[in-house]
ZAKOL-535908 format. One record per residue: x, y, z of N, C-alpha, C, O in turn; residue in three letters. Coordinates in nm, 2 decimals. Atoms other than C-alpha are relative to their C-alpha. Example, Ala and Ser with C-alpha at 12.3 -4.5 7.8 and 13.67 -1.06 7.14 Angstrom:
r n_px: 0.09, n_py: -0.12, n_pz: 0.00, ca_px: 1.23, ca_py: -0.45, ca_pz: 0.78, c_px: 0.09, c_py: 0.12, c_pz: 0.00, o_px: 0.19, o_py: 0.12, o_pz: 0.07, residu: ALA
r n_px: -0.09, n_py: -0.11, n_pz: 0.00, ca_px: 1.37, ca_py: -0.11, ca_pz: 0.71, c_px: -0.08, c_py: 0.11, c_pz: 0.08, o_px: -0.03, o_py: 0.22, o_pz: 0.09, residu: SER
END
This chain:
r n_px: -0.06, n_py: -0.09, n_pz: 0.00, ca_px: 8.65, ca_py: 10.44, ca_pz: 10.29, c_px: 0.09, c_py: -0.03, c_pz: 0.05, o_px: 0.10, o_py: -0.11, o_pz: 0.15, residu: MET
r n_px: -0.15, n_py: 0.02, n_pz: -0.06, ca_px: 9.00, ca_py: 10.49, ca_pz: 10.30, c_px: 0.07, c_py: 0.08, c_pz: 0.09, o_px: -0.01, o_py: 0.14, o_pz: 0.17, residu: THR
r n_px: -0.11, n_py: -0.04, n_pz: -0.11, ca_px: 9.29, ca_py: 10.63, ca_pz: 10.51, c_px: -0.02, c_py: 0.14, c_pz: -0.01, o_px: -0.08, o_py: 0.22, o_pz: 0.07, residu: SER
r n_px: -0.05, n_py: -0.11, n_pz: 0.10, ca_px: 9.40, ca_py: 10.89, ca_pz: 10.25, c_px: -0.19, c_py: 0.13, c_pz: 0.01, o_px: -0.17, o_py: 0.24, o_pz: 0.05, residu: GLU
r n_px: 0.17, n_py: -0.02, n_pz: 0.04, ca_px: 8.94, ca_py: 11.00, ca_pz: 10.20, c_px: 0.03, c_py: 0.06, c_pz: 0.13, o_px: 0.05, o_py: 0.18, o_pz: 0.12, residu: GLN
r n_px: 0.06, n_py: -0.02, n_pz: -0.15, ca_px: 8.93, ca_py: 11.05, ca_pz: 10.59, c_px: 0.04, c_py: 0.12, c_pz: 0.03, o_px: 0.12, o_py: 0.12, o_pz: 0.11, residu: ALA
r n_px: -0.02, n_py: -0.19, n_pz: -0.04, ca_px: 8.96, ca_py: 11.46, ca_pz: 10.62, c_px: -0.06, c_py: 0.06, c_pz: 0.10, o_px: -0.19, o_py: 0.06, o_pz: 0.10, residu: LEU
r n_px: 0.04, n_py: -0.09, n_pz: -0.14, ca_px: 8.92, ca_py: 11.68, ca_pz: 10.95, c_px: -0.11, c_py: 0.08, c_pz: -0.08, o_px: -0.08, o_py: 0.16, o_pz: -0.16, residu: PRO
r n_px: 0.14, n_py: -0.11, n_pz: 0.04, ca_px: 8.57, ca_py: 11.85, ca_pz: 10.86, c_px: -0.06, c_py: -0.09, c_pz: -0.07, o_px: -0.17, o_py: -0.06, o_pz: -0.07, residu: GLY
r n_px: 0.07, n_py: 0.06, n_pz: 0.07, ca_px: 8.46, ca_py: 11.60, ca_pz: 10.66, c_px: -0.13, c_py: -0.08, c_pz: 0.08, o_px: -0.09, o_py: -0.14, o_pz: 0.18, residu: MET
r n_px: 0.09, n_py: 0.04, n_pz: -0.03, ca_px: 8.07, ca_py: 11.47, ca_pz: 10.75, c_px: 0.01, c_py: -0.16, c_pz: -0.01, o_px: 0.05, o_py: -0.20, o_pz: -0.12, residu: ARG
r n_px: 0.01, n_py: 0.15, n_pz: 0.05, ca_px: 8.04, ca_py: 11.04, ca_pz: 10.79, c_px: -0.13, c_py: -0.03, c_pz: 0.10, o_px: -0.22, o_py: 0.03, o_pz: 0.15, residu: VAL
r n_px: 0.16, n_py: 0.13, n_pz: 0.03, ca_px: 7.79, ca_py: 10.74, ca_pz: 10.86, c_px: 0.08, c_py: -0.07, c_pz: 0.07, o_px: 0.19, o_py: -0.04, o_pz: 0.03, residu: ARG
r n_px: -0.07, n_py: 0.09, n_pz: -0.06, ca_px: 7.93, ca_py: 10.48, ca_pz: 11.09, c_px: -0.12, c_py: -0.12, c_pz: -0.13, o_px: -0.24, o_py: -0.13, o_pz: -0.14, residu: VAL
r n_px: 0.17, n_py: 0.08, n_pz: 0.06, ca_px: 7.78, ca_py: 10.19, ca_pz: 10.83, c_px: -0.01, c_py: -0.18, c_pz: 0.04, o_px: 0.08, o_py: -0.27, o_pz: 0.07, residu: MET
r n_px: 0.09, n_py: 0.13, n_pz: 0.00, ca_px: 7.58, ca_py: 9.89, ca_pz: 10.86, c_px: 0.09, c_py: -0.11, c_pz: 0.07, o_px: 0.07, o_py: -0.18, o_pz: 0.17, residu: ASP
r n_px: -0.13, n_py: 0.16, n_pz: -0.08, ca_px: 7.89, ca_py: 9.62, ca_pz: 10.91, c_px: 0.05, c_py: 0.05, c_pz: 0.14, o_px: 0.11, o_py: -0.04, o_pz: 0.19, residu: HIS
r n_px: -0.09, n_py: -0.04, n_pz: -0.08, ca_px: 8.03, ca_py: 9.81, ca_pz: 11.20, c_px: -0.04, c_py: -0.15, c_pz: 0.11, o_px: -0.15, o_py: -0.20, o_pz: 0.10, residu: TYR
r n_px: 0.01, n_py: 0.08, n_pz: -0.04, ca_px: 8.09, ca_py: 9.55, ca_pz: 11.44, c_px: -0.10, c_py: 0.03, c_pz: 0.14, o_px: -0.17, o_py: -0.07, o_pz: 0.18, residu: ARG
r n_px: 0.02, n_py: -0.07, n_pz: -0.15, ca_px: 7.96, ca_py: 9.72, ca_pz: 11.77, c_px: -0.16, c_py: 0.07, c_pz: -0.09, o_px: -0.16, o_py: 0.16, o_pz: -0.17, residu: VAL
r n_px: 0.12, n_py: -0.03, n_pz: 0.05, ca_px: 7.54, ca_py: 9.72, ca_pz: 11.69, c_px: -0.03, c_py: 0.16, c_pz: -0.01, o_px: -0.05, o_py: 0.24, o_pz: -0.10, residu: GLU
r n_px: 0.09, n_py: -0.09, n_pz: -0.02, ca_px: 7.44, ca_py: 9.99, ca_pz: 11.84, c_px: 0.14, c_py: 0.13, c_pz: -0.04, o_px: 0.17, o_py: 0.18, o_pz: 0.07, residu: GLU
r n_px: -0.10, n_py: -0.09, n_pz: 0.14, ca_px: 7.71, ca_py: 10.23, ca_pz: 11.62, c_px: -0.05, c_py: 0.03, c_pz: -0.11, o_px: -0.06, o_py: 0.14, o_pz: -0.17, residu: GLY
r n_px: 0.06, n_py: -0.01, n_pz: 0.16, ca_px: 7.55, ca_py: 10.14, ca_pz: 11.30, c_px: -0.11, c_py: 0.13, c_pz: -0.01, o_px: -0.23, o_py: 0.14, o_pz: 0.02, residu: ARG
r n_px: 0.08, n_py: -0.12, n_pz: 0.05, ca_px: 7.45, ca_py: 10.46, ca_pz: 11.18, c_px: -0.04, c_py: 0.13, c_pz: 0.04, o_px: -0.12, o_py: 0.21, o_pz: 0.02, residu: GLY
r n_px: -0.03, n_py: -0.10, n_pz: -0.06, ca_px: 7.55, ca_py: 10.66, ca_pz: 11.37, c_px: 0.14, c_py: 0.14, c_pz: -0.05, o_px: 0.26, o_py: 0.12, o_pz: -0.06, residu: LEU
r n_px: -0.07, n_py: -0.10, n_pz: 0.03, ca_px: 7.67, ca_py: 11.01, ca_pz: 11.26, c_px: 0.05, c_py: 0.09, c_pz: 0.01, o_px: -0.01, o_py: 0.17, o_pz: 0.08, residu: MET
r n_px: -0.05, n_py: -0.13, n_pz: -0.05, ca_px: 7.96, ca_py: 11.29, ca_pz: 11.26, c_px: 0.14, c_py: 0.00, c_pz: -0.06, o_px: 0.19, o_py: -0.07, o_pz: -0.15, residu: GLY
r n_px: -0.10, n_py: -0.02, n_pz: 0.12, ca_px: 8.26, ca_py: 11.44, ca_pz: 11.17, c_px: 0.10, c_py: -0.04, c_pz: 0.03, o_px: 0.11, o_py: -0.09, o_pz: 0.14, residu: THR
r n_px: -0.08, n_py: 0.06, n_pz: -0.03, ca_px: 8.56, ca_py: 11.33, ca_pz: 11.15, c_px: 0.13, c_py: 0.15, c_pz: 0.03, o_px: 0.16, o_py: 0.25, o_pz: -0.03, residu: VAL
r n_px: -0.10, n_py: -0.16, n_pz: -0.07, ca_px: 8.84, ca_py: 11.56, ca_pz: 11.38, c_px: 0.13, c_py: -0.03, c_pz: 0.01, o_px: 0.19, o_py: 0.05, o_pz: 0.07, residu: VAL
r n_px: -0.17, n_py: -0.01, n_pz: 0.08, ca_px: 9.22, ca_py: 11.38, ca_pz: 11.25, c_px: -0.10, c_py: -0.16, c_pz: 0.00, o_px: -0.21, o_py: -0.20, o_pz: -0.02, residu: ASP
r n_px: -0.04, n_py: 0.15, n_pz: 0.12, ca_px: 9.33, ca_py: 11.02, ca_pz: 11.19, c_px: 0.14, c_py: -0.04, c_pz: 0.02, o_px: 0.22, o_py: 0.01, o_pz: -0.04, residu: ARG
r n_px: -0.14, n_py: 0.05, n_pz: -0.05, ca_px: 9.64, ca_py: 10.81, ca_pz: 11.37, c_px: 0.08, c_py: -0.08, c_pz: -0.08, o_px: 0.05, o_py: -0.17, o_pz: -0.16, residu: TYR
r n_px: -0.05, n_py: 0.17, n_pz: 0.07, ca_px: 9.85, ca_py: 10.58, ca_pz: 11.24, c_px: 0.08, c_py: 0.07, c_pz: -0.05, o_px: 0.11, o_py: 0.19, o_pz: -0.03, residu: GLY
r n_px: -0.05, n_py: 0.02, n_pz: 0.10, ca_px: 10.05, ca_py: 10.49, ca_pz: 10.95, c_px: -0.07, c_py: -0.07, c_pz: -0.11, o_px: -0.20, o_py: -0.09, o_pz: -0.10, residu: GLY
r n_px: 0.09, n_py: 0.10, n_pz: 0.07, ca_px: 9.99, ca_py: 10.28, ca_pz: 10.62, c_px: -0.06, c_py: -0.06, c_pz: 0.05, o_px: -0.18, o_py: -0.05, o_pz: 0.06, residu: GLU
r n_px: 0.03, n_py: 0.12, n_pz: -0.03, ca_px: 9.97, ca_py: 10.00, ca_pz: 10.74, c_px: -0.19, c_py: -0.01, c_pz: 0.08, o_px: -0.29, o_py: -0.08, o_pz: 0.06, residu: GLU
r n_px: 0.16, n_py: 0.06, n_pz: -0.01, ca_px: 9.65, ca_py: 10.07, ca_pz: 10.97, c_px: 0.00, c_py: 0.18, c_pz: 0.11, o_px: 0.08, o_py: 0.23, o_pz: 0.19, residu: HIS
r n_px: 0.05, n_py: -0.09, n_pz: -0.04, ca_px: 9.50, ca_py: 10.39, ca_pz: 11.07, c_px: -0.12, c_py: 0.02, c_pz: 0.06, o_px: -0.21, o_py: -0.06, o_pz: 0.03, residu: THR
r n_px: 0.17, n_py: 0.02, n_pz: -0.10, ca_px: 9.18, ca_py: 10.49, ca_pz: 11.32, c_px: 0.00, c_py: 0.17, c_pz: -0.03, o_px: 0.10, o_py: 0.24, o_pz: -0.05, residu: ASP
r n_px: 0.06, n_py: -0.13, n_pz: 0.04, ca_px: 9.02, ca_py: 10.81, ca_pz: 11.24, c_px: -0.11, c_py: 0.01, c_pz: 0.17, o_px: -0.16, o_py: -0.06, o_pz: 0.26, residu: VAL
r n_px: 0.06, n_py: -0.07, n_pz: -0.19, ca_px: 8.86, ca_py: 10.99, ca_pz: 11.56, c_px: -0.11, c_py: 0.11, c_pz: -0.06, o_px: -0.09, o_py: 0.22, o_pz: -0.11, residu: ASP
r n_px: 0.14, n_py: -0.08, n_pz: 0.06, ca_px: 8.48, ca_py: 11.11, ca_pz: 11.47, c_px: -0.07, c_py: 0.04, c_pz: 0.09, o_px: -0.15, o_py: -0.03, o_pz: 0.15, residu: VAL
r n_px: 0.08, n_py: 0.02, n_pz: -0.09, ca_px: 8.35, ca_py: 11.31, ca_pz: 11.68, c_px: -0.19, c_py: 0.01, c_pz: -0.05, o_px: -0.23, o_py: 0.08, o_pz: -0.15, residu: ARG
r n_px: 0.16, n_py: 0.00, n_pz: 0.06, ca_px: 7.93, ca_py: 11.24, ca_pz: 11.68, c_px: -0.04, c_py: 0.08, c_pz: 0.04, o_px: 0.00, o_py: 0.17, o_pz: 0.10, residu: LEU
r n_px: 0.13, n_py: -0.13, n_pz: 0.00, ca_px: 7.61, ca_py: 11.40, ca_pz: 11.67, c_px: 0.00, c_py: 0.03, c_pz: 0.09, o_px: 0.03, o_py: 0.14, o_pz: 0.14, residu: ASP
r n_px: 0.03, n_py: -0.08, n_pz: -0.16, ca_px: 7.52, ca_py: 11.37, ca_pz: 12.00, c_px: 0.16, c_py: 0.06, c_pz: 0.14, o_px: 0.16, o_py: 0.13, o_pz: 0.24, residu: ALA
r n_px: -0.07, n_py: -0.12, n_pz: -0.10, ca_px: 7.83, ca_py: 11.49, ca_pz: 12.18, c_px: 0.14, c_py: -0.06, c_pz: -0.04, o_px: 0.23, o_py: 0.00, o_pz: -0.10, residu: GLY
r n_px: -0.10, n_py: 0.16, n_pz: 0.01, ca_px: 8.06, ca_py: 11.12, ca_pz: 12.18, c_px: 0.11, c_py: 0.07, c_pz: -0.07, o_px: 0.11, o_py: 0.17, o_pz: -0.13, residu: GLU
r n_px: -0.13, n_py: 0.03, n_pz: 0.13, ca_px: 8.40, ca_py: 11.08, ca_pz: 12.00, c_px: 0.02, c_py: -0.13, c_pz: 0.04, o_px: -0.01, o_py: -0.18, o_pz: 0.14, residu: TYR
r n_px: 0.05, n_py: 0.10, n_pz: 0.01, ca_px: 8.47, ca_py: 10.74, ca_pz: 11.86, c_px: 0.12, c_py: -0.01, c_pz: -0.08, o_px: 0.13, o_py: 0.05, o_pz: -0.19, residu: GLY
r n_px: -0.09, n_py: 0.04, n_pz: 0.15, ca_px: 8.77, ca_py: 10.61, ca_pz: 11.68, c_px: -0.03, c_py: -0.12, c_pz: -0.05, o_px: -0.08, o_py: -0.21, o_pz: 0.02, residu: LEU
r n_px: 0.10, n_py: 0.08, n_pz: 0.13, ca_px: 8.67, ca_py: 10.39, ca_pz: 11.36, c_px: 0.10, c_py: -0.02, c_pz: -0.09, o_px: 0.17, o_py: 0.07, o_pz: -0.13, residu: PHE
r n_px: -0.07, n_py: -0.01, n_pz: 0.12, ca_px: 8.85, ca_py: 10.25, ca_pz: 11.10, c_px: -0.02, c_py: 0.04, c_pz: -0.13, o_px: -0.11, o_py: -0.03, o_pz: -0.17, residu: TRP
r n_px: 0.01, n_py: -0.03, n_pz: 0.09, ca_px: 8.87, ca_py: 10.41, ca_pz: 10.78, c_px: -0.14, c_py: -0.07, c_pz: -0.10, o_px: -0.21, o_py: -0.01, o_pz: -0.19, residu: PRO
r n_px: 0.04, n_py: 0.13, n_pz: 0.08, ca_px: 8.67, ca_py: 10.08, ca_pz: 10.64, c_px: -0.16, c_py: 0.05, c_pz: 0.06, o_px: -0.27, o_py: 0.05, o_pz: -0.01, residu: GLY
r n_px: 0.13, n_py: 0.06, n_pz: -0.08, ca_px: 8.39, ca_py: 10.10, ca_pz: 10.90, c_px: -0.08, c_py: 0.17, c_pz: -0.05, o_px: -0.18, o_py: 0.19, o_pz: 0.03, residu: ASP
r n_px: 0.07, n_py: -0.13, n_pz: 0.03, ca_px: 8.25, ca_py: 10.48, ca_pz: 10.76, c_px: 0.01, c_py: 0.06, c_pz: -0.13, o_px: 0.11, o_py: 0.09, o_pz: -0.18, residu: LEU
r n_px: 0.07, n_py: -0.10, n_pz: 0.10, ca_px: 8.10, ca_py: 10.64, ca_pz: 10.48, c_px: 0.02, c_py: 0.14, c_pz: 0.03, o_px: 0.04, o_py: 0.19, o_pz: 0.14, residu: GLU
r n_px: 0.02, n_py: -0.18, n_pz: -0.01, ca_px: 8.09, ca_py: 11.03, ca_pz: 10.39, c_px: -0.16, c_py: 0.02, c_pz: -0.03, o_px: -0.24, o_py: -0.04, o_pz: -0.11, residu: GLU
r n_px: 0.12, n_py: -0.05, n_pz: 0.04, ca_px: 7.79, ca_py: 11.16, ca_pz: 10.38, c_px: 0.00, c_py: 0.14, c_pz: -0.07, o_px: 0.11, o_py: 0.20, o_pz: -0.05, residu: ILE
r n_px: 0.05, n_py: -0.15, n_pz: 0.03, ca_px: 7.68, ca_py: 11.51, ca_pz: 10.22, c_px: -0.05, c_py: 0.08, c_pz: 0.17, o_px: -0.13, o_py: 0.05, o_pz: 0.27, residu: SER
r n_px: -0.01, n_py: -0.09, n_pz: -0.12, ca_px: 7.71, ca_py: 11.76, ca_pz: 10.47, c_px: -0.18, c_py: -0.01, c_pz: -0.08, o_px: -0.24, o_py: -0.06, o_pz: -0.18, residu: PRO
r n_px: 0.12, n_py: -0.11, n_pz: -0.02, ca_px: 7.34, ca_py: 12.00, ca_pz: 10.59, c_px: -0.03, c_py: 0.07, c_pz: -0.14, o_px: 0.05, o_py: 0.13, o_pz: -0.20, residu: PRO
r n_px: 0.01, n_py: -0.11, n_pz: 0.15, ca_px: 7.19, ca_py: 12.17, ca_pz: 10.28, c_px: 0.01, c_py: 0.16, c_pz: 0.07, o_px: -0.05, o_py: 0.17, o_pz: 0.17, residu: GLN
r n_px: -0.03, n_py: -0.13, n_pz: -0.09, ca_px: 7.27, ca_py: 12.54, ca_pz: 10.40, c_px: -0.17, c_py: 0.05, c_pz: -0.07, o_px: -0.22, o_py: 0.04, o_pz: -0.18, residu: GLU
r n_px: 0.15, n_py: -0.09, n_pz: -0.01, ca_px: 6.93, ca_py: 12.74, ca_pz: 10.47, c_px: -0.01, c_py: 0.11, c_pz: -0.12, o_px: -0.03, o_py: 0.23, o_pz: -0.08, residu: ALA
r n_px: -0.02, n_py: -0.09, n_pz: 0.13, ca_px: 6.95, ca_py: 12.91, ca_pz: 10.09, c_px: -0.15, c_py: 0.10, c_pz: -0.03, o_px: -0.15, o_py: 0.17, o_pz: -0.13, residu: TRP
r n_px: 0.10, n_py: -0.08, n_pz: 0.02, ca_px: 6.59, ca_py: 13.07, ca_pz: 10.16, c_px: 0.04, c_py: 0.11, c_pz: 0.11, o_px: -0.04, o_py: 0.21, o_pz: 0.12, residu: TRP
r n_px: 0.02, n_py: -0.12, n_pz: -0.14, ca_px: 6.74, ca_py: 13.29, ca_pz: 10.48, c_px: 0.05, c_py: 0.12, c_pz: -0.12, o_px: 0.01, o_py: 0.23, o_pz: -0.09, residu: ARG
r n_px: -0.10, n_py: -0.10, n_pz: 0.08, ca_px: 6.98, ca_py: 13.50, ca_pz: 10.16, c_px: -0.11, c_py: 0.10, c_pz: -0.05, o_px: -0.09, o_py: 0.22, o_pz: -0.07, residu: PHE
r n_px: 0.10, n_py: -0.08, n_pz: 0.02, ca_px: 6.65, ca_py: 13.63, ca_pz: 10.05, c_px: -0.07, c_py: 0.11, c_pz: 0.06, o_px: -0.12, o_py: 0.20, o_pz: 0.00, residu: LEU
r n_px: 0.02, n_py: -0.05, n_pz: -0.13, ca_px: 6.58, ca_py: 13.78, ca_pz: 10.41, c_px: 0.11, c_py: 0.10, c_pz: 0.06, o_px: 0.12, o_py: 0.17, o_pz: 0.16, residu: PHE
r n_px: -0.15, n_py: 0.00, n_pz: -0.05, ca_px: 6.92, ca_py: 13.87, ca_pz: 10.42, c_px: 0.06, c_py: 0.02, c_pz: 0.15, o_px: 0.09, o_py: 0.11, o_pz: 0.23, residu: GLY
r n_px: -0.05, n_py: 0.05, n_pz: -0.20, ca_px: 7.01, ca_py: 13.69, ca_pz: 10.76, c_px: 0.14, c_py: -0.12, c_pz: -0.14, o_px: 0.15, o_py: -0.15, o_pz: -0.26, residu: GLY
r n_px: -0.07, n_py: 0.08, n_pz: 0.03, ca_px: 7.29, ca_py: 13.48, ca_pz: 10.70, c_px: -0.02, c_py: -0.18, c_pz: -0.02, o_px: -0.12, o_py: -0.23, o_pz: 0.04, residu: GLU
r n_px: 0.08, n_py: 0.10, n_pz: -0.03, ca_px: 7.30, ca_py: 13.08, ca_pz: 10.61, c_px: 0.10, c_py: -0.09, c_pz: 0.18, o_px: 0.19, o_py: -0.05, o_pz: 0.25, residu: ALA
r n_px: -0.05, n_py: 0.02, n_pz: -0.13, ca_px: 7.37, ca_py: 12.85, ca_pz: 10.91, c_px: 0.11, c_py: -0.06, c_pz: 0.02, o_px: 0.11, o_py: -0.18, o_pz: -0.02, residu: ALA
r n_px: -0.13, n_py: 0.06, n_pz: 0.04, ca_px: 7.70, ca_py: 12.76, ca_pz: 10.95, c_px: 0.06, c_py: -0.08, c_pz: 0.13, o_px: 0.17, o_py: -0.13, o_pz: 0.12, residu: GLY
END
């Protein structure tokens, strides 16, 4: 992923080449990004509730969770 692709609200996963083994495979949501053209850090709120700073190249976009389409059949709202 490039710094331009890391947009707030985007769901991401930490790639398998990440230098900290315990961080590999973690998932979260991009909160913000910092820096400029030469160096950018991406602030991610991980699903476990913690925050982490990552380089864009250590992240990949993942699909958002599927909406519960069947709730509409019963007059309910989709989870959001």
